[in-house]
C-alpha positions as CSV (number, residue, x, y, z in Angstrom):
1,M,83.4,23.2,-161.8
2,P,83.8,20.2,-159.5
3,Y,81.9,20.4,-156.2
4,C,81.3,18.3,-153.1
5,Y,77.8,19.2,-152.0
6,I,75.2,18.4,-149.3
7,L,71.5,18.3,-150.0
8,Y,68.7,18.4,-147.4
9,S,65.2,17.2,-147.5
10,S,63.0,18.8,-144.9
11,S,60.2,16.3,-145.3
12,L,62.6,13.4,-144.6
13,D,64.9,15.4,-142.3
14,K,67.8,13.7,-144.1
15,Y,71.0,14.8,-145.8
16,Y,72.6,13.6,-149.0
17,V,76.3,14.0,-149.8
18,G,77.5,14.0,-153.4
19,A,80.1,15.2,-155.8
20,C,79.7,16.4,-159.4
21,N,81.0,18.8,-162.1
22,D,77.7,20.6,-162.7
23,I,75.8,21.3,-159.4
24,N,72.7,22.8,-161.1
25,R,72.3,19.8,-163.5
26,R,72.8,17.4,-160.6
27,L,70.3,19.1,-158.3
28,N,67.7,19.0,-161.2
29,E,68.4,15.2,-161.5
30,H,67.9,14.7,-157.7
31,N,64.6,16.7,-157.8
32,S,63.2,15.0,-160.8
33,G,63.6,11.5,-159.3
34,K,66.5,10.3,-161.4
35,S,68.6,9.3,-158.3
36,K,67.4,6.3,-156.4
37,F,68.0,7.6,-152.8
38,T,66.8,11.1,-153.4
39,S,63.7,10.1,-155.4
40,K,62.0,8.9,-152.2
41,E,61.1,12.5,-151.2
42,I,61.6,15.7,-153.0
43,P,62.4,18.6,-153.1
44,W,66.0,18.6,-152.1
45,D,67.9,21.9,-151.4
46,V,71.6,22.5,-151.6
47,V,72.7,23.5,-148.1
48,H,76.4,23.3,-148.5
49,K,78.9,23.2,-151.4
50,E,82.7,23.2,-151.6
51,F,84.6,23.9,-154.9
52,Y,87.5,21.8,-155.9
53,N,90.1,21.9,-158.7
54,S,89.2,18.4,-159.9
55,L,86.4,15.9,-159.7
56,P,88.6,13.3,-158.0
57,E,89.3,15.8,-155.2
58,A,85.6,16.5,-154.8
59,K,84.9,12.7,-154.7
60,K,87.6,12.2,-152.1
61,R,85.9,14.8,-149.9
62,E,82.5,13.2,-150.5
63,S,83.9,9.8,-149.5
64,Y,85.5,11.2,-146.4
65,I,82.2,12.9,-145.2
66,K,80.2,9.7,-145.9
67,K,82.7,7.4,-144.1
68,Q,82.3,9.5,-141.0
69,K,78.6,8.6,-140.8
70,S,78.1,11.7,-138.7
71,R,75.1,14.0,-138.9
72,K,76.9,16.2,-136.4
73,L,79.8,16.7,-138.9
74,I,77.4,17.6,-141.7
75,I,75.5,20.1,-139.5
76,N,78.8,21.6,-138.4
77,L,79.9,22.0,-142.1
78,I,76.7,23.7,-142.9
79,T,76.6,26.1,-140.0
80,N,80.3,27.0,-140.1
81,T,80.4,28.1,-143.8
């Protein structure tokens, strides 16, 4: 199932936005150091996820969130879900 997701690292106080078909596999990859950005500090926790009908739709949403460059938008998504 395609998802757009947001991860949070409490030690870095940073968010990471991504999209994938298998959120559990992808979270394991992030927490095992296989992703460059997220390997800097682990663990990462899923704090928000949105289901989509296709991966291109999920990637479009991921791109939109990233282009906004807005922590406020991310926090708003997390708290209003």
